[in-house]
N, C-alpha and C positions, 0 to 999 in steps of 0.2 A: 196487244196488251203489253204495257210497259212493266219493267221489273220493279221490285220494291225499292224504295228510296234508300240511298246509302246512309250509313250511320251519321256522318257529319251533317247531312241535311236535316235530320231529326233534331239536331241541337241548335239550329239557326234561330236566333232571336226569339227563343221561347220564354224569356224571362221578363217580358213587358206585356203581360196579358191585359192590364187595365187600359193601356194606350191602344192596344189592338181592338178592344171592345168599343172604346170611344170612336175610333176611326170607322169601325164597322157600322155603328149607329148613324154616324154622319152619312156614310155611303148609302145606307138603306133609306134614310130620310130624303136624300136627293133623288135616288132612284124612284121612290114612291111618288114623289112630286112629278117626276118625268113621265111616269106611267100614266098619270092623270092627263097630262098634255098629249101623250101619244093616243090615248083613247079618244080624246076630244077631236084631234085633227083627223083621226080615222073616220069618225062618224060625221063630223061637220063638213069636211072637205073631201072625203073619199080617198085619202092617201092609201096606197097599197102597202102591204107588209114589207116588201122588198125595198120600196123607196124610203120607208121609215127607217129601216136598218141602215140604208145608205146615208141619209142626212144625220142620223144619230152618231155615226162614226166619222163622217167627213168633217162636221163642225166640232167634233170632240178634239180635233187637232188644235183648236184655239187655246183651250186651257192647258192642254198637255204640253205643247211646245213652249208656252209662256212659263209654265212651271219649271221645265227643264232649263230654260235660259236664265230665269230670274232666281230660282231657289238653288238649283244644282250648278248654275254658272257654266253649263256646257250642254251640248246636244249629243248625248251619248247614245250612239246607234250600234256600237260594236256588240257582237253576240258570239258566244261559243256554242250555242245550241240552236241552230236554225231549224232543225226538224222538230225540236221541242216547241218552238213558236208555231210551227204549222199545226201540230197536234192541238196546242192550246187554241189556235184560231178556229180549227174545225169544230171543236167542242163548243167554244164560246159563241160562234156565229149560229150554230144549230140551235143552241139554247135561246139566243136572242130572237131568231125567227119564230120559234115555237111559243115563246112568251108573248110576243107582240100579236101573233095570230090568235092566241087564246083569248086576248082581250076583245077580239072581234067575235069570237064564236060563243063565248060564255059571259054571264054577268061578271063584272069586275071582281066582286068579292069572292065568287066561286073560283075564278081563275087564279086569284092571288092565294086563296086557301090551298088549292091543290098544288100550286107552284111552290108553296112553302114546305113541301115534302123534301125539298133539296137538302136541308141539313140532315135528314135521316139518311139519305144516300151518302152524304159526305162523311158522316160519322162511321157508317159501315165500311165505305171504301177506304177511309184513312188507315184502317187497320192492315189490310193486305198490301195496299199500294204505297203507303208511307211508313208502315211499321210503327204507327203510334199506339200507345197504350191508353185505352179509354176505360176509366173506372166506372163502377156502378153508379156513382153519384152523378157523373155527367150523362151517362145513359138515361138516368132517371130525369134529369133536367130537360133533356131533349124530348123525352116522352111526355112529360108534363106540359112543356111548351106547345107541343102539337095538340094535346088535349084542349089547351086554351084556344088554339086556332079553331078547332072544331066547334067549341062552344060559341065562339064569336060569330062564325059564319053559318052554323047549323045547315050544312049542305044537304039538300033534300035528295030524294031518289032520282030526280031529274038531272042532277049533276053528273051522275055516274052513267054517262052515255059515251059514244065514240069520241065526241069532242073533248071529254074529260081526259082522254089519253094525251092530248096535246100539251097541257101544262105539266102532266106527269113526265112526259118525255123530255120536256124542257128542263125539269128538275134533275133528271138523270144526266143530261148534257152539261148542265150547270155544275153538278158535282164533279164530273170529269174535268171540266175547265178549271175549277178551283184546285183540284188535285194537281193538275199540270202546272199551275202557277206556283204551288208549293215546291214542286220539283225543280222548276226553273230558277227559283230563288236561290238555289245553291251557287249559281254562277252569274245570274243576271240581276241588274238593277230593276227596281219596281217600275220606273218610268219606261225603261227599255221594253219590258214585258207589255206594258200598256200600249206603247207606240206600235209595236209590230202586230198586236192584235187589232188595233184600230185600222192600220193599213190593210191588213188581211181582210177584215170585215167590209171595208169600203169597196175594195175591188171585187170581192166575191158577190156582193149584193148587186153589182152591175149585171150579172148573168140573169137576173130576173126580168130585165127589160123586155126581151123577146116574148116573155110569157103574156104580155099585154095583148099581143096579137091573137092569142088563143082564148084568153078569158079577160074581159074588161075589168074584172076586179083586181087583176094584176097590173093594170096600166098605170104608168107614172104620169104625173101632172106638174106643171110649173106653178109656183105661188102666184096668186092673182093680185095681191096688194102687199103693202109693207107690213101690216099686222100679221098676215099669214106667214110672210117670210121670217118675221121676228119669232114666231112660234117654232118654226122649223129650225132656226138657228139655236133657239133656247134648248130644244131637245138635245142637240149635239153638245152644247156647252155643259149642260147638267150631266149628261152621260159621261163626258170626259172627266169632269171634276169628281164624280162619284167613283169612277173606275180607278182613279189614282188613290183615293182613300181606301177602296176595297182591296186593291192589290197590296198596298202597304200594310193593311191590317193582317193579311194572311202571311206576311213576312215577319210579323212581330209576335205571333202566337200560333199554336197548333190549330189545325183545321177544326178539330172537335171542340175547341174553346170558342173560336170565332163564329162558327156556323150557326149555333142556336139563335143568334141575334138577328138572323133573317126574319124571325117571327115578329120583330118589331115593325115590319112593313105594314101590317094591319093596324097596329096602334097608331102609327103616324098617319096612315090613310084616314082613320076615323077623325083624328084631330084636324087634318087639312079639310076634310069634308065639313066639319062643324064650323070652323073659322071662316072658310071661304064660300061654302054653299049652304050654310044653315042646316046641315044634316044633324039630327039628334040621335045618338046611339041609344039602343034599348038596353034592358037589363042584362040580356045575354052578352052583348058586346062589352058592357062594363065588367061583368064577371070574368069573361074570357080574357079581356085585356089585362085585368089584375093578375090573372094566373101567369100570363106571358111575362109581365113585368117582374113578378115575384121570382120566376125561374131565372130571369136574367140577373136579378140582384144576387141570387144565390150563387150563380156562376162567378160573378165578380168577386164575391166574398171567398169562395173556394179557391179560385185561381190566385188571388192576392195572398192568401194564406200559404199556398204551395210555393209561391215565388219567394216569400219570406223564409220558408224552411230551406229552400234550395240555396239562397244566399247565405243563410246561417251555416249550412253544411260546408259550403265552399270556403267560408272564412275560418273554419276550424283548422288548426295546424295538424299536419299529418304526423302520426306517431311512428317512431322507429320500430322496425320488425325485430323481435328478439327470438333467439333460438331456445 
């Protein structure tokens, strides 16, 4: 267990909540699209979870290194917190394995719904681990958002089986990974954090190769044609781009502000399904989606108001102390 975050960490880049929310929405949209591709190649081609984690991270180096060279004008790999990156890597890779596995064990909507309990863990853990203060309004927004998720997916009793523990465990690991990102942000650049996580995940996923000799479901396979290879590369490219946006979002606002927008994953999933696969949402999905969007709009309004108040207080001249 790590110690609570120092005071200076809690003050890092917490005055740009709107930018953080926009970046988080972009990350969630790309991740949701990537999840659809992951589920497709798992079912259509039989890729194992370990191999998907490998290609997801190996090809994520393409957008990551390009971003570092073009935007940041340098390949910054210096770190003052190597063990912090190890902790972030362990939590992040564990979450990734569990998320991808849950897409194979459960219907996608059930897996996503259960996986979206991550913001609940994040909000709770941000208090003891980061020392953040979460008011009743944000607690209410998180709760309302989760209610919207339940309305949309209406998970039946069949969801709550042993397999349901997989996305819940993924959510817990995800929360720990995001907490570690927030702590690393005290000394590390966003892209440095993403680079070492991607490197860690690429190498650790290789340890699943011998499992193929024990269980064929763990066996790795080579892409058989260019279209299949293109899908494999696309997973990594999308994952890398989304990871950059996600990490930057958590540097620009507190965990409890950014985390609730994970709920938008279902909203984007429904839109992608309608536009690309002619899937029509029912009234429960529409009502639940409206609740999720409403909770997100309220958080934007609330955080923008608090940011204005902070700037106004900082601009006030200090008064001399009289005896």
